[in-house]
C-alpha positions as CSV (number, residue, x, y, z in Angstrom):
1,M,-43.1,-2.7,0.5
2,E,-39.3,-1.9,0.7
3,R,-37.2,-4.2,3.1
4,D,-33.9,-3.6,4.4
5,E,-31.1,-5.7,3.1
6,I,-29.6,-8.2,5.2
7,R,-26.2,-10.0,3.9
8,L,-25.3,-12.9,5.1
9,M,-21.9,-15.2,4.8
10,G,-21.4,-18.8,5.3
11,T,-18.1,-20.5,5.6
12,A,-17.4,-20.5,2.1
13,E,-18.0,-16.7,1.7
14,I,-16.0,-16.2,4.5
15,A,-12.9,-18.3,3.1
16,D,-13.1,-16.3,-0.3
17,R,-13.3,-13.1,1.8
18,L,-10.3,-14.0,3.9
19,G,-8.4,-16.2,1.1
20,V,-8.2,-19.2,3.2
21,T,-9.6,-22.8,3.3
22,P,-13.0,-23.6,4.5
23,A,-11.3,-25.9,6.8
24,R,-9.3,-22.5,8.0
25,V,-12.5,-20.7,8.8
26,H,-13.6,-23.3,10.6
27,Q,-10.4,-23.2,12.9
28,I,-11.1,-19.2,13.4
29,T,-15.0,-19.5,13.8
30,D,-14.3,-22.3,16.5
31,S,-11.5,-20.5,18.4
32,R,-12.1,-18.7,21.7
33,K,-8.8,-16.7,21.4
34,L,-9.7,-15.4,18.0
35,A,-13.1,-14.0,19.3
36,F,-14.9,-14.9,16.1
37,P,-18.6,-13.6,16.5
38,P,-21.2,-15.8,17.0
39,P,-23.2,-17.4,14.3
40,L,-26.6,-15.8,13.4
41,V,-28.0,-19.2,12.9
42,R,-26.5,-22.8,12.7
43,L,-28.6,-25.0,10.2
44,R,-28.0,-28.1,9.0
45,M,-26.0,-27.0,6.0
46,G,-23.8,-24.8,8.4
47,Q,-23.6,-21.9,10.2
48,V,-24.6,-18.6,8.9
49,W,-23.0,-15.1,10.0
50,L,-24.3,-11.3,9.2
51,A,-22.0,-10.3,6.9
52,Q,-21.7,-6.9,9.0
53,D,-20.2,-8.9,11.9
54,V,-17.7,-10.8,9.7
55,E,-16.4,-7.3,8.7
56,A,-16.2,-5.8,11.7
57,W,-14.1,-8.9,12.9
58,I,-12.2,-8.5,9.8
59,T,-11.4,-4.7,10.4
60,E,-10.3,-5.4,13.8
61,N,-8.3,-8.5,13.5
62,R,-7.2,-8.7,9.7
63,P,-6.8,-4.7,8.9
64,A,-5.1,-5.4,5.5
65,L,-8.0,-7.2,4.3
66,A,-10.8,-4.6,5.4
67,E,-12.9,-3.0,2.6
68,D,-12.5,0.6,1.5
69,T,-15.3,2.3,3.1
70,E,-14.4,5.4,1.7
71,S,-15.2,4.9,-1.9
């Protein structure tokens, strides 16, 4: 049985993707003004987001960091 791939991102992955510290990720994700997508789930170890939601936010809010989708 084949499953669709689900990519997830936590604070560390988002920090790496944005080139910022985990503390800055917390500021970004907690800011209502920046409209970061809500996490998929909140676990004891932290929040987890769907990577596609994070990438969509990056495309809209940090276009210089957006992944090249044409290659």
